[in-house]
C-alpha positions as CSV (number, residue, x, y, z in Angstrom):
1,M,9.1,-11.5,13.7
2,F,7.2,-10.1,16.5
3,L,10.3,-10.1,19.0
4,I,13.0,-9.1,16.2
5,G,10.3,-5.9,15.6
6,L,10.1,-5.3,19.4
7,A,14.1,-5.1,19.5
8,V,14.0,-2.8,16.4
9,G,11.8,-0.8,18.3
10,S,13.9,-0.4,21.4
11,F,16.6,0.7,18.7
12,L,14.3,3.3,17.5
13,N,13.3,4.8,20.8
14,V,17.2,4.9,21.3
15,V,17.3,7.0,17.6
16,I,14.2,9.4,18.3
17,F,16.0,10.3,21.8
18,R,19.2,10.9,20.6
19,L,18.5,12.7,17.6
20,K,17.2,15.5,19.7
21,H,20.3,15.4,21.8
22,G,22.9,15.1,19.0
23,D,24.0,11.9,20.2
24,S,25.1,8.9,18.0
25,P,22.4,6.0,18.4
26,M,25.2,3.6,18.3
27,K,27.3,5.6,20.8
28,G,27.1,4.1,24.2
29,R,24.6,2.1,26.5
30,S,21.3,3.4,27.1
31,Y,20.6,5.5,30.2
32,C,17.4,6.9,31.8
33,D,16.2,10.4,30.7
34,H,16.2,11.6,34.3
35,C,19.4,10.5,36.1
36,K,21.4,9.6,33.0
37,G,22.2,6.3,35.0
38,K,23.0,3.5,32.6
39,I,20.4,0.9,32.1
40,A,21.4,-2.7,33.0
41,W,20.5,-5.5,30.3
42,F,17.5,-6.9,32.6
43,D,15.8,-3.5,32.6
44,N,16.3,-2.9,29.0
45,I,14.2,-6.5,27.7
46,P,12.1,-4.6,25.2
47,L,8.2,-4.0,26.3
48,L,8.6,-6.6,29.2
49,S,10.9,-4.1,31.4
50,F,8.6,-1.7,31.2
51,L,5.9,-3.7,32.7
52,F,8.2,-5.4,35.3
53,L,9.5,-2.1,36.4
54,G,6.2,-0.4,36.6
55,G,6.5,2.2,34.1
56,K,9.5,3.4,36.5
57,C,13.3,3.7,36.8
58,R,14.7,1.4,39.0
59,T,17.6,4.0,40.0
60,C,15.3,7.5,40.5
61,R,12.1,6.0,40.4
62,K,11.0,8.6,37.6
63,K,8.4,7.6,35.0
64,I,9.5,6.1,32.1
65,P,7.8,7.8,29.1
66,V,4.8,5.8,27.5
67,D,5.7,6.5,24.1
68,Y,8.5,4.0,25.0
69,P,6.6,0.6,25.3
70,L,4.3,1.8,22.3
71,V,6.9,2.3,19.6
72,E,8.0,-1.2,20.8
73,L,5.1,-2.7,20.4
74,L,4.3,-0.9,17.2
75,A,7.1,-1.9,15.4
76,G,6.7,-5.6,16.8
77,L,2.8,-5.7,15.4
78,Q,4.7,-3.8,12.1
79,F,7.0,-6.6,11.6
80,V,4.6,-8.9,11.7
81,W,2.1,-7.4,9.5
82,I,4.7,-6.6,6.6
83,Y,5.8,-10.5,7.0
84,W,2.3,-11.5,6.6
85,L,1.6,-9.4,3.5
86,L,4.5,-10.7,1.9
87,T,3.7,-14.2,2.2
88,V,0.4,-14.2,0.5
89,N,2.2,-13.0,-2.5
90,F,5.7,-14.5,-2.4
91,N,7.1,-17.8,-1.9
92,F,10.0,-17.5,0.7
93,F,11.4,-20.6,0.0
94,N,12.3,-20.7,-3.9
95,S,15.7,-19.5,-4.9
96,W,15.6,-16.4,-6.7
97,E,11.9,-15.5,-5.9
98,G,13.0,-16.3,-2.1
99,F,15.9,-13.4,-2.7
100,Y,14.0,-11.1,-4.2
101,S,11.1,-11.6,-1.4
102,L,13.9,-11.6,1.4
103,A,15.4,-8.1,-0.1
104,L,11.6,-6.6,-0.6
105,L,11.1,-7.6,3.0
106,V,13.9,-5.8,4.2
107,Y,13.2,-2.6,2.1
108,W,9.5,-2.1,3.4
109,L,10.8,-2.8,7.0
110,L,13.2,-0.2,6.6
111,L,10.7,2.2,5.3
112,F,8.3,1.5,7.6
113,S,10.5,1.6,10.7
114,G,12.1,5.0,9.5
115,S,8.3,6.3,9.0
116,L,7.6,5.4,12.4
117,V,10.6,7.5,13.7
118,I,9.8,10.2,11.7
119,A,5.8,10.4,12.8
120,V,7.0,9.9,16.7
121,Y,9.8,12.5,16.4
122,D,7.4,15.3,14.4
123,F,4.7,14.4,16.8
124,K,7.0,15.1,19.9
125,H,9.3,18.0,18.5
126,M,7.6,19.4,15.3
127,L,10.3,18.8,13.0
128,I,11.2,15.9,10.5
129,P,14.8,14.7,10.8
130,D,16.9,14.6,7.9
131,E,18.9,11.9,9.4
132,V,16.2,9.5,8.7
133,L,14.3,11.0,5.7
134,W,17.4,11.2,3.3
135,P,18.5,7.9,3.6
136,L,14.5,6.4,3.3
137,I,14.6,8.7,-0.2
138,I,18.0,6.9,-1.2
139,V,16.7,3.5,-0.4
140,S,13.4,4.2,-2.2
141,F,15.0,5.9,-5.1
142,L,17.8,2.8,-5.6
143,R,14.7,-0.1,-5.4
144,L,13.8,1.8,-8.8
145,F,16.8,0.2,-10.5
146,V,14.8,-3.1,-9.8
147,S,11.2,-2.1,-9.9
148,Q,12.1,-0.4,-13.0
149,Q,8.9,1.8,-12.2
150,W,10.8,4.8,-13.3
151,Q,7.2,6.8,-13.6
152,V,7.2,7.4,-10.0
153,V,9.8,10.1,-10.3
154,P,8.1,13.1,-11.8
155,V,5.2,12.0,-9.4
156,A,7.7,12.7,-6.7
157,F,8.4,16.3,-8.3
158,L,5.2,17.1,-8.5
159,S,4.0,16.1,-5.1
160,M,6.8,18.0,-3.5
161,G,5.9,20.6,-5.6
162,F,2.2,20.6,-4.6
163,I,3.3,21.0,-0.6
164,L,6.0,23.7,-1.3
165,S,3.3,25.9,-3.1
166,L,1.2,25.4,0.3
167,W,4.1,26.2,2.4
168,L,4.6,29.3,0.2
169,L,0.6,30.0,0.2
170,T,0.9,30.0,3.9
171,K,4.0,32.2,4.4
172,K,5.8,29.0,5.9
173,K,3.8,28.9,8.6
174,G,0.9,25.9,7.9
175,I,3.4,23.3,6.4
176,G,7.0,22.7,7.5
177,F,10.1,22.4,5.1
178,G,10.2,18.9,6.3
179,D,7.1,17.9,4.9
180,I,8.4,19.3,1.4
181,K,10.8,16.5,1.3
182,L,8.5,14.0,2.8
183,A,6.2,14.7,0.0
184,F,8.9,13.5,-2.4
185,L,9.5,10.2,-0.2
186,M,6.1,9.8,-1.0
187,G,5.9,10.1,-4.4
188,L,8.6,7.9,-4.9
189,V,6.8,5.2,-2.9
190,L,3.5,5.4,-4.0
191,G,3.1,7.0,-7.9
192,S,0.1,7.7,-9.5
193,P,-3.0,8.0,-8.5
194,R,-2.1,6.6,-4.9
195,I,-0.3,9.7,-4.3
196,I,-3.8,11.8,-4.6
197,I,-5.2,9.3,-2.4
198,A,-2.4,9.8,0.1
199,F,-2.7,13.5,0.1
200,M,-6.7,13.4,0.5
201,I,-6.5,11.1,3.7
202,A,-3.5,13.3,5.1
203,F,-5.4,16.3,5.3
204,L,-8.9,14.9,5.7
205,T,-7.4,13.0,9.1
206,G,-5.3,16.2,9.9
207,A,-8.5,18.3,9.8
208,V,-10.5,16.1,12.0
209,V,-7.8,15.6,14.4
210,G,-7.4,19.3,14.7
211,V,-11.0,20.0,15.2
212,I,-11.4,17.4,17.8
213,L,-8.2,19.2,19.4
214,L,-10.0,22.3,19.6
215,L,-13.3,21.3,20.7
216,L,-11.4,19.6,23.5
217,R,-9.6,22.7,24.0
218,V,-6.3,20.6,23.8
219,K,-5.0,22.9,21.1
220,K,-6.0,26.6,20.4
221,F,-6.8,28.0,16.8
222,K,-3.0,29.3,15.9
223,S,-1.3,26.3,17.8
224,Q,0.6,24.4,15.2
225,I,-0.1,20.3,14.7
226,A,2.6,18.1,13.5
227,F,1.4,17.4,9.8
228,G,4.1,14.7,9.0
229,P,2.4,11.8,10.8
230,F,-0.7,12.2,8.8
231,L,1.2,12.4,5.8
232,L,2.8,9.1,6.5
233,L,-0.6,7.8,7.6
234,G,-2.0,8.6,4.1
235,M,1.1,6.9,2.6
236,I,0.7,4.1,4.3
237,V,-3.2,3.5,3.6
238,A,-2.8,4.6,-0.2
239,K,0.2,1.9,-0.6
240,L,-2.2,-0.5,0.8
241,W,-5.5,0.1,-0.6
242,G,-5.0,2.9,-2.8
243,Y,-6.8,1.3,-5.9
244,Q,-9.7,0.1,-4.1
245,V,-10.0,3.8,-2.6
246,W,-9.8,5.6,-5.7
247,Q,-12.0,3.0,-7.4
248,W,-14.9,3.5,-4.7
249,Y,-14.5,7.4,-4.9
250,F,-15.3,7.7,-8.5
251,R,-18.4,5.2,-8.2
252,L,-19.8,7.5,-5.6
253,L,-19.3,10.2,-8.2
């Protein structure tokens, strides 16, 4: 699973790079960002090639962005982690249950891989790509025909309306329009009350990171910070530990 995740992470890097330049991720071989030279297969081995090349292109010797191996590593760890979480609750060797758990594994790997693309792309370019977000929304909606948890649909519209109201209140500056669509996906994935926990975590972590960046003078007071990664972090934490956080919060009250 780790090796498969590394390979998927390498493809996700291609998606992130080519979306920005309007190229199809499925078209042509990988090439260097600087000299545009095609990368040989032995220089395109996930994670290892970066280490063997010393983080530099073999042809032009320009530095390879460090986020490339980081995305590959995160994807590899993510695949192992999700597989482990599902094997705790499902038996992959029974006939029907095995088929269902395999489909569930594919769903979560797609969701988390797409979320990784959105988080990195939004962090780098301050934009949430529809080419990735809409397929995730469609897949999450189609899963409802299996789970039958249709109560998450109104939650998705309410969460989208909440972020939309912030978008209007901040005069389209504090929140991006892509965050509104991302909130709809979060509602479909989480339902209630997990969506509340997700927003709490997103706003809290976003505020903390913002203050730290201001203190370090990395950002100015009026500088924009991508909010998508914090929303996705909230979604992941709320999905895994939402009810525990919810109960802990009310015990404190």
